[in-house]
MDTraj code that builds the backbone (N, CA, C; nanometers):
import mdtraj as md
import numpy as np

residues = "MET ARG VAL LEU PHE TRP LEU ALA ALA LEU ALA VAL VAL VAL LEU LEU VAL ARG ALA ARG TRP GLN ARG TRP GLN ARG ARG ARG ARG GLY GLU PRO GLU PRO GLU GLN GLN GLY PRO ARG THR ILE THR LEU VAL VAL ILE ALA LEU LEU LEU VAL TYR GLY LEU LEU ILE GLY TYR ARG LEU PHE VAL GLY GLY TRP ASN THR LEU TYR".split()
xyz = np.array([
    [1.5532, 1.0244, -0.1669],
    [1.5065, 0.9025, -0.2219],
    [1.4379, 0.8200, -0.1274],
    [1.4885, 0.8187, 0.0012],
    [1.4276, 0.7385, 0.1028],
    [1.2857, 0.7810, 0.1423],
    [1.2668, 0.9154, 0.1387],
    [1.1334, 0.9678, 0.1676],
    [1.0342, 0.9270, 0.0529],
    [1.0760, 0.9309, -0.0731],
    [0.9928, 0.8893, -0.1812],
    [0.9535, 0.7430, -0.1751],
    [1.0520, 0.6637, -0.1365],
    [1.0302, 0.5228, -0.1230],
    [0.9150, 0.4992, -0.0196],
    [0.9330, 0.5560, 0.1022],
    [0.8346, 0.5423, 0.2156],
    [0.6934, 0.5939, 0.1820],
    [0.6960, 0.7092, 0.1043],
    [0.5702, 0.7620, 0.0588],
    [0.4993, 0.6562, -0.0385],
    [0.5745, 0.6127, -0.1244],
    [0.5223, 0.5089, -0.2232],
    [0.4718, 0.3827, -0.1554],
    [0.5576, 0.3387, -0.0502],
    [0.5157, 0.2194, 0.0178],
    [0.3844, 0.2462, 0.0943],
    [0.3724, 0.3667, 0.1608],
    [0.2542, 0.3985, 0.2252],
    [0.1386, 0.4049, 0.1433],
    [0.1566, 0.4596, 0.0229],
    [0.0430, 0.4713, -0.0728],
    [-0.0058, 0.3276, -0.1134],
    [0.0907, 0.2323, -0.1340],
    [0.0582, 0.0990, -0.1754],
    [-0.0203, 0.0316, -0.0652],
    [0.0174, 0.0503, 0.0605],
    [-0.0521, -0.0116, 0.1773],
    [-0.1902, 0.0488, 0.1919],
    [-0.2020, 0.1752, 0.1764],
    [-0.3319, 0.2407, 0.1861],
    [-0.4222, 0.1947, 0.0854],
    [-0.3811, 0.1750, -0.0364],
    [-0.4622, 0.1245, -0.1541],
    [-0.5068, -0.0122, -0.1286],
    [-0.4097, -0.0995, -0.0816],
    [-0.4406, -0.2420, -0.0496],
    [-0.5442, -0.2548, 0.0643],
    [-0.5298, -0.1747, 0.1662],
    [-0.6305, -0.1819, 0.2763],
    [-0.7673, -0.1243, 0.2275],
    [-0.7640, -0.0258, 0.1477],
    [-0.8944, 0.0274, 0.0863],
    [-0.9622, -0.0793, -0.0025],
    [-0.8900, -0.1458, -0.0827],
    [-0.9452, -0.2508, -0.1703],
    [-1.0056, -0.3749, -0.0793],
    [-0.9307, -0.4113, 0.0171],
    [-0.9851, -0.5118, 0.1057],
    [-1.1132, -0.4746, 0.1744],
    [-1.1123, -0.3449, 0.2196],
    [-1.2355, -0.2942, 0.2927],
    [-1.3504, -0.2953, 0.1963],
    [-1.3369, -0.2501, 0.0708],
    [-1.4332, -0.2451, -0.0202],
    [-1.4903, -0.3881, -0.0556],
    [-1.3953, -0.4727, -0.0717],
    [-1.4329, -0.6221, -0.0947],
    [-1.5175, -0.6756, 0.0171],
    [-1.4730, -0.6524, 0.1370],
    [-1.5356, -0.6991, 0.2597],
    [-1.6781, -0.6395, 0.2691],
    [-1.7016, -0.5119, 0.2332],
    [-1.8326, -0.4460, 0.2457],
    [-1.9240, -0.5073, 0.1269],
    [-1.8644, -0.5347, 0.0159],
    [-1.9501, -0.5987, -0.0968],
    [-1.9967, -0.7350, -0.0531],
    [-1.9012, -0.8143, 0.0077],
    [-1.9436, -0.9548, 0.0562],
    [-2.0512, -0.9432, 0.1622],
    [-2.0377, -0.8510, 0.2514],
    [-2.1367, -0.8354, 0.3613],
    [-2.2661, -0.7926, 0.3149],
    [-2.2702, -0.7122, 0.2089],
    [-2.3991, -0.6721, 0.1514],
    [-2.4526, -0.7842, 0.0533],
    [-2.3752, -0.8789, 0.0101],
    [-2.4211, -0.9841, -0.0803],
    [-2.4094, -0.9507, -0.2206],
    [-2.3304, -0.8484, -0.2561],
    [-2.3206, -0.8040, -0.4013],
    [-2.2129, -0.9001, -0.4672],
    [-2.2248, -0.9195, -0.5967],
    [-2.1253, -1.0031, -0.6660],
    [-1.9942, -0.9323, -0.6840],
    [-1.8851, -0.9980, -0.6987],
    [-1.7545, -0.9379, -0.7266],
    [-1.7592, -0.8790, -0.8630],
    [-1.7125, -0.7477, -0.8849],
    [-1.7050, -0.6895, -1.0127],
    [-1.5981, -0.7616, -1.1049],
    [-1.6353, -0.7644, -1.2369],
    [-1.5444, -0.8240, -1.3295],
    [-1.4231, -0.7294, -1.3499],
    [-1.2998, -0.8026, -1.3594],
    [-1.1805, -0.7331, -1.3756],
    [-1.1771, -0.6598, -1.5122],
    [-1.1404, -0.5289, -1.5177],
    [-1.1332, -0.4542, -1.6415],
    [-0.9945, -0.3918, -1.6408],
    [-0.9280, -0.3820, -1.7553],
    [-0.7959, -0.3312, -1.7699],
    [-0.6926, -0.4176, -1.7154],
    [-0.5680, -0.3656, -1.7145],
    [-0.4563, -0.4509, -1.6692],
    [-0.4708, -0.4914, -1.5201],
    [-0.4062, -0.6051, -1.4976],
    [-0.4057, -0.6579, -1.3527],
    [-0.3190, -0.5689, -1.2721],
    [-0.3389, -0.5500, -1.1436],
    [-0.2666, -0.4807, -1.0501],
    [-0.1176, -0.5181, -1.0524],
    [-0.0862, -0.6445, -1.0480],
    [0.0453, -0.6840, -1.0477],
    [0.1240, -0.6389, -1.1699],
    [0.0553, -0.6257, -1.2821],
    [0.1216, -0.5755, -1.4076],
    [0.1623, -0.4378, -1.3869],
    [0.0799, -0.3570, -1.3288],
    [0.1080, -0.2218, -1.3054],
    [0.2293, -0.2022, -1.1984],
    [0.2248, -0.2826, -1.1001],
    [0.3280, -0.2839, -0.9996],
    [0.4629, -0.3121, -1.0605],
    [0.4641, -0.4193, -1.1451],
    [0.5947, -0.4577, -1.2121],
    [0.6371, -0.3434, -1.2989],
    [0.5509, -0.2976, -1.3795],
    [0.5860, -0.1774, -1.4697],
    [0.6444, -0.0617, -1.3856],
    [0.5813, -0.0326, -1.2777],
    [0.6356, 0.0843, -1.1981],
    [0.7691, 0.0466, -1.1420],
    [0.7978, -0.0716, -1.0920],
    [0.9249, -0.1090, -1.0387],
    [1.0291, -0.0995, -1.1413],
    [1.0092, -0.1524, -1.2631],
    [1.1019, -0.1426, -1.3677],
    [1.1331, 0.0039, -1.4082],
    [1.0333, 0.0820, -1.4130],
    [1.0507, 0.2226, -1.4477],
    [1.1360, 0.2923, -1.3396],
    [1.1082, 0.2700, -1.2101],
    [1.1878, 0.3325, -1.1139],
    [1.3303, 0.2888, -1.1135],
    [1.3578, 0.1520, -1.1209],
    [1.4936, 0.1045, -1.1273],
    [1.5681, 0.1546, -1.2549],
    [1.4943, 0.1579, -1.3593],
    [1.5537, 0.2049, -1.4850],
    [1.5904, 0.3371, -1.4758],
    [1.5057, 0.4290, -1.4092],
    [1.5460, 0.5724, -1.3915],
    [1.6650, 0.5895, -1.3013],
    [1.6714, 0.5008, -1.1914],
    [1.7867, 0.5151, -1.0973],
    [1.9159, 0.4652, -1.1628],
    [1.9063, 0.3710, -1.2453],
    [2.0313, 0.3195, -1.3144],
    [2.0748, 0.4268, -1.4170],
    [1.9737, 0.4852, -1.4898],
    [2.0063, 0.5945, -1.5764],
    [2.0693, 0.7081, -1.5162],
    [2.0154, 0.7452, -1.3976],
    [2.0773, 0.8673, -1.3227],
    [2.2160, 0.8402, -1.2839],
    [2.2396, 0.7083, -1.2294],
    [2.3748, 0.6857, -1.1817],
    [2.4741, 0.6779, -1.3082],
    [2.4282, 0.6288, -1.4175],
    [2.5139, 0.6378, -1.5393],
    [2.5354, 0.7801, -1.5842],
    [2.4386, 0.8671, -1.5750],
    [2.4535, 0.9976, -1.6214],
    [2.5501, 1.0792, -1.5288],
    [2.5335, 1.0533, -1.3978],
    [2.6203, 1.1300, -1.3093],
    [2.7651, 1.0762, -1.2979],
    [2.7807, 0.9475, -1.2875],
    [2.9125, 0.8944, -1.2655],
    [2.9751, 0.8070, -1.3797],
    [2.9050, 0.7811, -1.4823],
    [2.9588, 0.6980, -1.5818],
    [2.9514, 0.5559, -1.5409],
    [3.0184, 0.4653, -1.6339],
    [3.0023, 0.3189, -1.6140],
    [3.0744, 0.2743, -1.4823],
    [3.1627, 0.3481, -1.4257],
    [3.2387, 0.2997, -1.3158],
    [3.1421, 0.2901, -1.1793],
    [3.0366, 0.3664, -1.1857],
    [2.9463, 0.3672, -1.0681],
    [2.8581, 0.2395, -1.0606],
    [2.8473, 0.1583, -1.1724],
    [2.7682, 0.0439, -1.1630],
    [2.8454, -0.0742, -1.0967],
    [2.9773, -0.0643, -1.0922],
    [3.0551, -0.1836, -1.0480],
    [3.0872, -0.1583, -0.8958],
])
top = md.Topology()
chain = top.add_chain()
for i, resn in enumerate(residues, 1):
    res = top.add_residue(resn, chain, resSeq=i)
    for name in ("N", "CA", "C"):
        top.add_atom(name, md.element.get_by_symbol(name[0]), res)
traj = md.Trajectory(xyz[None], top)
């Protein structure tokens, strides 16, 4: 699980750095900012976090029952 967490964290950092680099290049060239289409990034991050924690809690319940949550 620890490896998956660090891989996910690294992917998020890479995507953020890439987005900043692209934004900087657009500003340098004088192009306008593109209009946002689809869901906001924070919405996707929150959904992913809820999904991961939900799966972890479900796994703990499946393996050990209610006593593992306390």
